[in-house]
Biotite code that builds the C-alpha atoms (Angstrom):
import biotite.structure as struc

atoms = struc.array([
    struc.Atom([1.902, 29.942, -36.385], chain_id="A", res_id=1, res_name="MET", atom_name="CA", element="C"),
    struc.Atom([-1.487, 28.649, -37.557], chain_id="A", res_id=2, res_name="PHE", atom_name="CA", element="C"),
    struc.Atom([-1.421, 30.470, -40.930], chain_id="A", res_id=3, res_name="ARG", atom_name="CA", element="C"),
    struc.Atom([-4.547, 32.433, -40.132], chain_id="A", res_id=4, res_name="GLN", atom_name="CA", element="C"),
    struc.Atom([-5.888, 35.968, -40.061], chain_id="A", res_id=5, res_name="MET", atom_name="CA", element="C"),
    struc.Atom([-6.139, 38.439, -38.512], chain_id="A", res_id=6, res_name="PRO", atom_name="CA", element="C"),
    struc.Atom([-2.459, 39.006, -37.965], chain_id="A", res_id=7, res_name="LEU", atom_name="CA", element="C"),
    struc.Atom([-0.903, 41.865, -36.045], chain_id="A", res_id=8, res_name="LEU", atom_name="CA", element="C"),
    struc.Atom([2.797, 42.578, -36.346], chain_id="A", res_id=9, res_name="GLU", atom_name="CA", element="C"),
    struc.Atom([4.236, 44.768, -33.605], chain_id="A", res_id=10, res_name="VAL", atom_name="CA", element="C"),
    struc.Atom([7.956, 45.411, -33.346], chain_id="A", res_id=11, res_name="ASP", atom_name="CA", element="C"),
    struc.Atom([8.784, 42.262, -35.302], chain_id="A", res_id=12, res_name="GLY", atom_name="CA", element="C"),
    struc.Atom([6.467, 40.067, -33.232], chain_id="A", res_id=13, res_name="GLN", atom_name="CA", element="C"),
    struc.Atom([3.468, 38.452, -34.971], chain_id="A", res_id=14, res_name="CYS", atom_name="CA", element="C"),
    struc.Atom([0.229, 37.895, -33.111], chain_id="A", res_id=15, res_name="LEU", atom_name="CA", element="C"),
    struc.Atom([-2.566, 35.913, -34.730], chain_id="A", res_id=16, res_name="ILE", atom_name="CA", element="C"),
    struc.Atom([-6.221, 35.638, -33.862], chain_id="A", res_id=17, res_name="GLY", atom_name="CA", element="C"),
    struc.Atom([-8.590, 38.398, -32.911], chain_id="A", res_id=18, res_name="SER", atom_name="CA", element="C"),
    struc.Atom([-8.777, 37.473, -29.239], chain_id="A", res_id=19, res_name="GLU", atom_name="CA", element="C"),
    struc.Atom([-4.972, 37.290, -28.842], chain_id="A", res_id=20, res_name="ALA", atom_name="CA", element="C"),
    struc.Atom([-4.681, 40.673, -30.541], chain_id="A", res_id=21, res_name="ILE", atom_name="CA", element="C"),
    struc.Atom([-7.402, 42.131, -28.324], chain_id="A", res_id=22, res_name="LEU", atom_name="CA", element="C"),
    struc.Atom([-5.763, 40.796, -25.164], chain_id="A", res_id=23, res_name="ARG", atom_name="CA", element="C"),
    struc.Atom([-2.387, 42.220, -26.261], chain_id="A", res_id=24, res_name="TYR", atom_name="CA", element="C"),
    struc.Atom([-3.899, 45.646, -26.964], chain_id="A", res_id=25, res_name="ALA", atom_name="CA", element="C"),
    struc.Atom([-5.737, 45.604, -23.647], chain_id="A", res_id=26, res_name="CYS", atom_name="CA", element="C"),
    struc.Atom([-2.557, 44.759, -21.728], chain_id="A", res_id=27, res_name="ARG", atom_name="CA", element="C"),
    struc.Atom([-0.660, 47.529, -23.521], chain_id="A", res_id=28, res_name="LYS", atom_name="CA", element="C"),
    struc.Atom([-3.504, 49.998, -23.000], chain_id="A", res_id=29, res_name="GLY", atom_name="CA", element="C"),
    struc.Atom([-4.195, 49.037, -19.366], chain_id="A", res_id=30, res_name="ASN", atom_name="CA", element="C"),
    struc.Atom([-7.751, 47.993, -20.217], chain_id="A", res_id=31, res_name="LEU", atom_name="CA", element="C"),
    struc.Atom([-7.927, 44.939, -17.948], chain_id="A", res_id=32, res_name="ASN", atom_name="CA", element="C"),
    struc.Atom([-8.973, 46.693, -14.731], chain_id="A", res_id=33, res_name="GLY", atom_name="CA", element="C"),
    struc.Atom([-7.242, 48.320, -11.808], chain_id="A", res_id=34, res_name="LYS", atom_name="CA", element="C"),
    struc.Atom([-8.268, 46.051, -8.937], chain_id="A", res_id=35, res_name="THR", atom_name="CA", element="C"),
    struc.Atom([-8.735, 42.303, -8.706], chain_id="A", res_id=36, res_name="ASP", atom_name="CA", element="C"),
    struc.Atom([-12.501, 42.852, -8.378], chain_id="A", res_id=37, res_name="GLN", atom_name="CA", element="C"),
    struc.Atom([-12.508, 44.951, -11.567], chain_id="A", res_id=38, res_name="ASP", atom_name="CA", element="C"),
    struc.Atom([-10.490, 42.264, -13.366], chain_id="A", res_id=39, res_name="LYS", atom_name="CA", element="C"),
    struc.Atom([-12.917, 39.524, -12.344], chain_id="A", res_id=40, res_name="TYR", atom_name="CA", element="C"),
    struc.Atom([-15.874, 41.618, -13.459], chain_id="A", res_id=41, res_name="ARG", atom_name="CA", element="C"),
    struc.Atom([-14.204, 42.455, -16.767], chain_id="A", res_id=42, res_name="ILE", atom_name="CA", element="C"),
    struc.Atom([-13.531, 38.763, -17.386], chain_id="A", res_id=43, res_name="ASP", atom_name="CA", element="C"),
    struc.Atom([-17.160, 37.825, -16.657], chain_id="A", res_id=44, res_name="MET", atom_name="CA", element="C"),
    struc.Atom([-18.683, 40.604, -18.748], chain_id="A", res_id=45, res_name="LEU", atom_name="CA", element="C"),
    struc.Atom([-16.245, 39.970, -21.615], chain_id="A", res_id=46, res_name="SER", atom_name="CA", element="C"),
    struc.Atom([-17.165, 36.306, -21.776], chain_id="A", res_id=47, res_name="MET", atom_name="CA", element="C"),
    struc.Atom([-20.861, 37.179, -21.514], chain_id="A", res_id=48, res_name="GLY", atom_name="CA", element="C"),
    struc.Atom([-20.489, 39.466, -24.526], chain_id="A", res_id=49, res_name="ALA", atom_name="CA", element="C"),
    struc.Atom([-18.637, 36.764, -26.429], chain_id="A", res_id=50, res_name="LYS", atom_name="CA", element="C"),
    struc.Atom([-21.254, 34.132, -25.531], chain_id="A", res_id=51, res_name="ASP", atom_name="CA", element="C"),
    struc.Atom([-24.042, 36.508, -26.539], chain_id="A", res_id=52, res_name="MET", atom_name="CA", element="C"),
    struc.Atom([-22.680, 36.999, -30.036], chain_id="A", res_id=53, res_name="ALA", atom_name="CA", element="C"),
    struc.Atom([-20.936, 33.843, -31.026], chain_id="A", res_id=54, res_name="PHE", atom_name="CA", element="C"),
    struc.Atom([-22.759, 30.720, -29.836], chain_id="A", res_id=55, res_name="PRO", atom_name="CA", element="C"),
    struc.Atom([-26.129, 32.450, -29.885], chain_id="A", res_id=56, res_name="SER", atom_name="CA", element="C"),
    struc.Atom([-25.982, 34.293, -33.172], chain_id="A", res_id=57, res_name="LEU", atom_name="CA", element="C"),
    struc.Atom([-23.083, 32.994, -35.212], chain_id="A", res_id=58, res_name="MET", atom_name="CA", element="C"),
    struc.Atom([-23.918, 29.281, -34.963], chain_id="A", res_id=59, res_name="SER", atom_name="CA", element="C"),
    struc.Atom([-27.068, 29.590, -37.154], chain_id="A", res_id=60, res_name="PRO", atom_name="CA", element="C"),
    struc.Atom([-24.898, 30.773, -40.044], chain_id="A", res_id=61, res_name="ILE", atom_name="CA", element="C"),
    struc.Atom([-22.753, 27.648, -39.769], chain_id="A", res_id=62, res_name="PHE", atom_name="CA", element="C"),
    struc.Atom([-25.764, 25.378, -39.261], chain_id="A", res_id=63, res_name="LEU", atom_name="CA", element="C"),
    struc.Atom([-27.288, 26.506, -42.546], chain_id="A", res_id=64, res_name="GLU", atom_name="CA", element="C"),
    struc.Atom([-24.057, 25.692, -44.350], chain_id="A", res_id=65, res_name="VAL", atom_name="CA", element="C"),
    struc.Atom([-23.625, 22.329, -42.639], chain_id="A", res_id=66, res_name="GLN", atom_name="CA", element="C"),
    struc.Atom([-27.206, 21.145, -42.257], chain_id="A", res_id=67, res_name="PHE", atom_name="CA", element="C"),
    struc.Atom([-30.500, 22.807, -43.257], chain_id="A", res_id=68, res_name="THR", atom_name="CA", element="C"),
    struc.Atom([-32.110, 26.223, -43.348], chain_id="A", res_id=69, res_name="LYS", atom_name="CA", element="C"),
    struc.Atom([-34.725, 24.939, -40.882], chain_id="A", res_id=70, res_name="GLU", atom_name="CA", element="C"),
    struc.Atom([-32.032, 24.018, -38.357], chain_id="A", res_id=71, res_name="ALA", atom_name="CA", element="C"),
    struc.Atom([-30.443, 27.427, -38.837], chain_id="A", res_id=72, res_name="ALA", atom_name="CA", element="C"),
    struc.Atom([-33.793, 29.217, -38.394], chain_id="A", res_id=73, res_name="ASP", atom_name="CA", element="C"),
    struc.Atom([-34.479, 27.310, -35.177], chain_id="A", res_id=74, res_name="LYS", atom_name="CA", element="C"),
    struc.Atom([-30.998, 28.082, -33.852], chain_id="A", res_id=75, res_name="ALA", atom_name="CA", element="C"),
    struc.Atom([-31.496, 31.739, -34.793], chain_id="A", res_id=76, res_name="SER", atom_name="CA", element="C"),
    struc.Atom([-34.799, 31.894, -32.893], chain_id="A", res_id=77, res_name="GLU", atom_name="CA", element="C"),
    struc.Atom([-33.127, 30.342, -29.856], chain_id="A", res_id=78, res_name="ASN", atom_name="CA", element="C"),
    struc.Atom([-30.206, 32.778, -30.138], chain_id="A", res_id=79, res_name="GLY", atom_name="CA", element="C"),
    struc.Atom([-32.530, 35.786, -30.308], chain_id="A", res_id=80, res_name="ILE", atom_name="CA", element="C"),
    struc.Atom([-34.474, 34.537, -27.299], chain_id="A", res_id=81, res_name="LYS", atom_name="CA", element="C"),
    struc.Atom([-31.249, 33.968, -25.375], chain_id="A", res_id=82, res_name="GLU", atom_name="CA", element="C"),
    struc.Atom([-30.024, 37.486, -26.191], chain_id="A", res_id=83, res_name="CYS", atom_name="CA", element="C"),
    struc.Atom([-33.358, 39.036, -25.215], chain_id="A", res_id=84, res_name="ARG", atom_name="CA", element="C"),
    struc.Atom([-33.813, 37.131, -21.970], chain_id="A", res_id=85, res_name="GLU", atom_name="CA", element="C"),
    struc.Atom([-30.310, 36.367, -20.766], chain_id="A", res_id=86, res_name="ARG", atom_name="CA", element="C"),
    struc.Atom([-27.667, 38.772, -22.057], chain_id="A", res_id=87, res_name="TYR", atom_name="CA", element="C"),
    struc.Atom([-29.130, 42.122, -23.107], chain_id="A", res_id=88, res_name="LEU", atom_name="CA", element="C"),
    struc.Atom([-30.936, 42.747, -19.783], chain_id="A", res_id=89, res_name="PRO", atom_name="CA", element="C"),
    struc.Atom([-27.663, 42.254, -17.885], chain_id="A", res_id=90, res_name="VAL", atom_name="CA", element="C"),
    struc.Atom([-25.684, 44.645, -20.083], chain_id="A", res_id=91, res_name="PHE", atom_name="CA", element="C"),
    struc.Atom([-28.488, 47.195, -20.093], chain_id="A", res_id=92, res_name="GLU", atom_name="CA", element="C"),
    struc.Atom([-28.668, 47.066, -16.269], chain_id="A", res_id=93, res_name="LYS", atom_name="CA", element="C"),
    struc.Atom([-24.904, 47.352, -15.813], chain_id="A", res_id=94, res_name="VAL", atom_name="CA", element="C"),
    struc.Atom([-24.740, 50.310, -18.208], chain_id="A", res_id=95, res_name="LEU", atom_name="CA", element="C"),
    struc.Atom([-27.762, 51.924, -16.584], chain_id="A", res_id=96, res_name="ASP", atom_name="CA", element="C"),
    struc.Atom([-26.163, 51.658, -13.121], chain_id="A", res_id=97, res_name="GLU", atom_name="CA", element="C"),
    struc.Atom([-22.798, 52.935, -14.353], chain_id="A", res_id=98, res_name="SER", atom_name="CA", element="C"),
    struc.Atom([-21.976, 56.518, -13.454], chain_id="A", res_id=99, res_name="THR", atom_name="CA", element="C"),
    struc.Atom([-19.078, 56.610, -15.922], chain_id="A", res_id=100, res_name="SER", atom_name="CA", element="C"),
    struc.Atom([-20.749, 55.078, -18.969], chain_id="A", res_id=101, res_name="GLY", atom_name="CA", element="C"),
    struc.Atom([-18.327, 52.138, -18.859], chain_id="A", res_id=102, res_name="PHE", atom_name="CA", element="C"),
    struc.Atom([-19.141, 48.583, -17.848], chain_id="A", res_id=103, res_name="LEU", atom_name="CA", element="C"),
    struc.Atom([-16.486, 48.441, -15.126], chain_id="A", res_id=104, res_name="VAL", atom_name="CA", element="C"),
    struc.Atom([-14.882, 51.319, -13.274], chain_id="A", res_id=105, res_name="GLY", atom_name="CA", element="C"),
    struc.Atom([-14.324, 54.767, -14.675], chain_id="A", res_id=106, res_name="ASP", atom_name="CA", element="C"),
    struc.Atom([-12.527, 53.930, -17.910], chain_id="A", res_id=107, res_name="SER", atom_name="CA", element="C"),
    struc.Atom([-12.809, 51.727, -20.953], chain_id="A", res_id=108, res_name="MET", atom_name="CA", element="C"),
    struc.Atom([-11.993, 48.059, -20.502], chain_id="A", res_id=109, res_name="SER", atom_name="CA", element="C"),
    struc.Atom([-11.826, 44.852, -22.504], chain_id="A", res_id=110, res_name="ARG", atom_name="CA", element="C"),
    struc.Atom([-15.442, 44.241, -21.463], chain_id="A", res_id=111, res_name="ALA", atom_name="CA", element="C"),
    struc.Atom([-16.570, 47.431, -23.231], chain_id="A", res_id=112, res_name="ASP", atom_name="CA", element="C"),
    struc.Atom([-14.731, 46.411, -26.393], chain_id="A", res_id=113, res_name="ILE", atom_name="CA", element="C"),
    struc.Atom([-16.165, 42.878, -26.325], chain_id="A", res_id=114, res_name="MET", atom_name="CA", element="C"),
    struc.Atom([-19.683, 44.243, -25.787], chain_id="A", res_id=115, res_name="LEU", atom_name="CA", element="C"),
    struc.Atom([-19.250, 46.682, -28.665], chain_id="A", res_id=116, res_name="PHE", atom_name="CA", element="C"),
    struc.Atom([-18.080, 43.833, -30.900], chain_id="A", res_id=117, res_name="ASP", atom_name="CA", element="C"),
    struc.Atom([-20.934, 41.561, -29.837], chain_id="A", res_id=118, res_name="GLY", atom_name="CA", element="C"),
    struc.Atom([-23.546, 44.248, -30.323], chain_id="A", res_id=119, res_name="LEU", atom_name="CA", element="C"),
    struc.Atom([-22.227, 44.961, -33.815], chain_id="A", res_id=120, res_name="CYS", atom_name="CA", element="C"),
    struc.Atom([-23.093, 41.353, -34.681], chain_id="A", res_id=121, res_name="TYR", atom_name="CA", element="C"),
    struc.Atom([-26.561, 41.739, -33.194], chain_id="A", res_id=122, res_name="LEU", atom_name="CA", element="C"),
    struc.Atom([-27.245, 44.911, -35.138], chain_id="A", res_id=123, res_name="HIS", atom_name="CA", element="C"),
    struc.Atom([-26.436, 43.135, -38.408], chain_id="A", res_id=124, res_name="GLU", atom_name="CA", element="C"),
    struc.Atom([-29.391, 40.751, -37.947], chain_id="A", res_id=125, res_name="ASP", atom_name="CA", element="C"),
    struc.Atom([-32.669, 42.326, -39.133], chain_id="A", res_id=126, res_name="PRO", atom_name="CA", element="C"),
    struc.Atom([-34.620, 39.933, -36.878], chain_id="A", res_id=127, res_name="LYS", atom_name="CA", element="C"),
    struc.Atom([-33.122, 41.626, -33.845], chain_id="A", res_id=128, res_name="LEU", atom_name="CA", element="C"),
    struc.Atom([-34.034, 45.197, -34.811], chain_id="A", res_id=129, res_name="GLU", atom_name="CA", element="C"),
    struc.Atom([-37.268, 45.271, -32.814], chain_id="A", res_id=130, res_name="SER", atom_name="CA", element="C"),
    struc.Atom([-35.681, 43.356, -29.917], chain_id="A", res_id=131, res_name="GLU", atom_name="CA", element="C"),
    struc.Atom([-32.927, 45.928, -29.514], chain_id="A", res_id=132, res_name="LEU", atom_name="CA", element="C"),
    struc.Atom([-35.387, 48.813, -29.196], chain_id="A", res_id=133, res_name="GLN", atom_name="CA", element="C"),
    struc.Atom([-36.075, 47.586, -25.655], chain_id="A", res_id=134, res_name="ASN", atom_name="CA", element="C"),
    struc.Atom([-32.396, 48.044, -24.778], chain_id="A", res_id=135, res_name="PHE", atom_name="CA", element="C"),
    struc.Atom([-31.512, 51.671, -25.665], chain_id="A", res_id=136, res_name="PRO", atom_name="CA", element="C"),
    struc.Atom([-28.056, 51.597, -24.034], chain_id="A", res_id=137, res_name="ARG", atom_name="CA", element="C"),
    struc.Atom([-27.175, 48.694, -26.318], chain_id="A", res_id=138, res_name="CYS", atom_name="CA", element="C"),
    struc.Atom([-28.027, 50.543, -29.522], chain_id="A", res_id=139, res_name="SER", atom_name="CA", element="C"),
    struc.Atom([-25.390, 51.018, -32.196], chain_id="A", res_id=140, res_name="VAL", atom_name="CA", element="C"),
    struc.Atom([-25.919, 54.784, -32.205], chain_id="A", res_id=141, res_name="ARG", atom_name="CA", element="C"),
    struc.Atom([-25.245, 54.947, -28.438], chain_id="A", res_id=142, res_name="ALA", atom_name="CA", element="C"),
    struc.Atom([-22.179, 52.725, -28.781], chain_id="A", res_id=143, res_name="LEU", atom_name="CA", element="C"),
    struc.Atom([-20.684, 54.637, -31.706], chain_id="A", res_id=144, res_name="ILE", atom_name="CA", element="C"),
    struc.Atom([-21.160, 57.920, -29.846], chain_id="A", res_id=145, res_name="PHE", atom_name="CA", element="C"),
    struc.Atom([-19.522, 56.320, -26.796], chain_id="A", res_id=146, res_name="TRP", atom_name="CA", element="C"),
    struc.Atom([-16.561, 54.932, -28.792], chain_id="A", res_id=147, res_name="ALA", atom_name="CA", element="C"),
    struc.Atom([-15.868, 58.282, -30.447], chain_id="A", res_id=148, res_name="LYS", atom_name="CA", element="C"),
    struc.Atom([-15.710, 59.930, -27.025], chain_id="A", res_id=149, res_name="SER", atom_name="CA", element="C"),
    struc.Atom([-13.116, 57.524, -25.626], chain_id="A", res_id=150, res_name="VAL", atom_name="CA", element="C"),
    struc.Atom([-9.633, 59.006, -25.860], chain_id="A", res_id=151, res_name="GLN", atom_name="CA", element="C"),
    struc.Atom([-7.989, 55.660, -25.023], chain_id="A", res_id=152, res_name="THR", atom_name="CA", element="C"),
    struc.Atom([-8.856, 54.385, -28.506], chain_id="A", res_id=153, res_name="ILE", atom_name="CA", element="C"),
    struc.Atom([-7.273, 57.385, -30.188], chain_id="A", res_id=154, res_name="VAL", atom_name="CA", element="C"),
    struc.Atom([-4.201, 57.339, -27.934], chain_id="A", res_id=155, res_name="LEU", atom_name="CA", element="C"),
    struc.Atom([-3.572, 53.623, -28.389], chain_id="A", res_id=156, res_name="LEU", atom_name="CA", element="C"),
    struc.Atom([-3.589, 53.966, -32.165], chain_id="A", res_id=157, res_name="VAL", atom_name="CA", element="C"),
    struc.Atom([-1.428, 57.095, -32.141], chain_id="A", res_id=158, res_name="GLU", atom_name="CA", element="C"),
    struc.Atom([1.175, 55.670, -29.723], chain_id="A", res_id=159, res_name="GLU", atom_name="CA", element="C"),
    struc.Atom([1.708, 52.359, -31.521], chain_id="A", res_id=160, res_name="THR", atom_name="CA", element="C"),
    struc.Atom([4.696, 52.686, -33.853], chain_id="A", res_id=161, res_name="ASP", atom_name="CA", element="C"),
    struc.Atom([5.662, 49.938, -36.253], chain_id="A", res_id=162, res_name="ASN", atom_name="CA", element="C"),
    struc.Atom([2.227, 48.343, -36.024], chain_id="A", res_id=163, res_name="CYS", atom_name="CA", element="C"),
    struc.Atom([0.602, 46.691, -39.027], chain_id="A", res_id=164, res_name="TYR", atom_name="CA", element="C"),
    struc.Atom([-2.764, 45.003, -39.176], chain_id="A", res_id=165, res_name="ILE", atom_name="CA", element="C"),
    struc.Atom([-3.363, 42.526, -41.994], chain_id="A", res_id=166, res_name="ILE", atom_name="CA", element="C"),
])
């Protein structure tokens, strides 16, 4: 459609764009919540995770290309501050209060996947290393251990026939 990647072909149907692919997988895997309240919460936490990673931390990369290193450094400082003060405390609190280890309910949801993705971006920035020590539930080690324990990931991959990711 837009000649872009990533592309997922499932049963002859092509989906493009990471968010469209994620939403498709979440619908197929029942990862969008069981109740309306769960669905609302998943939507809010998913968008919080996206906002944490992309506008806050990805924009400095583009600013350096388009403008100056100084503008990028300033944007990076603002992004780190925003993560530290606005986003990470919320996710840490929600995970701390969770009895299941998931952000919403008792099983993995789109919000968990979006948080994992966002935190992977954060962990790639050396400036955030010391910041993340104050949020142990948001550490990569904790998230990787969590992801490996989730059977939904394994089942979704195993049950999808005729699926190709490019």
